[in-house]
N, C-alpha and C positions, 0 to 999 in steps of 0.2 A: 438440722443434720442438712450438710451442704453436699454436694459432687465438687469430684477435682478430675481436669482432664487427666488422664490417664494413657493414649497411644492421639497420634495425628495418622490420617493416613488418606496416602494419593494414589488415587487407581491412574493404572499407568496400562497400556498396551507390552512396553519391552521393562518389567519392572527389574530388571540386573540392573539395564541402562537409568533409569532413573534412580533409584539406591546409587548408584555409584557414583552415581551424578551429586546427589544430595551429603553422601560422605564425602565427596570433594571439597564441597561447601563450607561443611559446616566441624572440618575435621574429625567427623566419626566414623563407627565400623558398622558392619555389620554383625549384628548382635545374635538373629535367627533367622533359620530359614526352613519356610514350611511347604513342603512342596505335596503337587496334590491341585486339584481344582479347585479355587482359583492358588495360586502357586501366591506364595504371602511371602515380605523379609524384611526382616524388621529393621532397622537400622537404630542409631545411640549413641553416647558420649561410650568412652572406654570405659569411664568409673558406674558405668549402669543407672546412672541420674534417669529420671524421667521428667518429662512425657518423650518418648520416642517418636519415631515416625515407622509406619505398617504400608510398604510397596505393596498392592492388592493389584496382580493382574487381571483386566475384563477387556471385553472383547472390544468395545464402542470405543472410539475416536473421541476426546474433548472436543466437541463445538460450541460453545459458547465460557464468555465470561465466568472465569470461579465467582462462585460466592465467597468463600472464605477463602485467604490465603496469605503464606508468611510473609511476616515483616522482619528483616536480620538486616546489623550496625555492621560495617567492617570494623575487628579487633586489630588493631596494631595497623592500620593504615586509611586512607584517606578512601572519602568513600569514590571517586573515580579510577583510583587504585584495583579499587574491589569490583567495581562496575569493569574492567579491562580484564581482572583473572575470572570473574562469573564467565563471561563472555569467551575468551581460552577454552573454558569446561566444557562447552555445549550452547551455554547460555541465549537466549536474542534477546532485544531492546522489542518492546513491547505498547499498542496507544492504548489504553484501555478508557481513554477520555481524559485523564488528567490534562491539567493546563497549563502553559509554557512554564508558570511560574512558581510551581510544587518544588521542594525539598528532597523528595524523595527520586528515586530514577527506578520506573516499571519493568522488569523483564517477564523472560518466560522461560522456563526450563525443556529441557531439549523435545518435549514432547507438548508447550502450550502453556502449563500451568504456570499462571504468573505469583509472583512474586515481588518486592520492593526492596531496596537496597536505602536503608535510611543514612541522612547525614549524620555527622557526630556532635553531638546536643555541647553547651560551652560546656557542661556538667562532665560529662564523658571528658572534654579535654584537657580541663581542671583537675581529673581526677588520673590522668593518665601519665 
């Protein structure tokens, strides 16, 4: 027997802001909101496919580099265009020690959670 990923979790001081950011990045929507302590906002694709992301309210601020992060790839645009779009949504460039010759761009969401924007592979270009 094996396990499967059910949901990814992002801790946030302002879960509504982070949920809105990731909805804009991924073209997703808020699928559920559990008020209370802590507030949990679930986002995902409109079709309900999994895994989604739970954005959970926490009191502490992020202090170190993430040990797990998301890698995203532009769909229908170039890497450079996607990076500029994401910066316009509130992301910022992040230095986590990547060298100058990497094929990805490291960004951070509005609360500093790092993620990478991958370049499109040759196979992706052939399929588009």
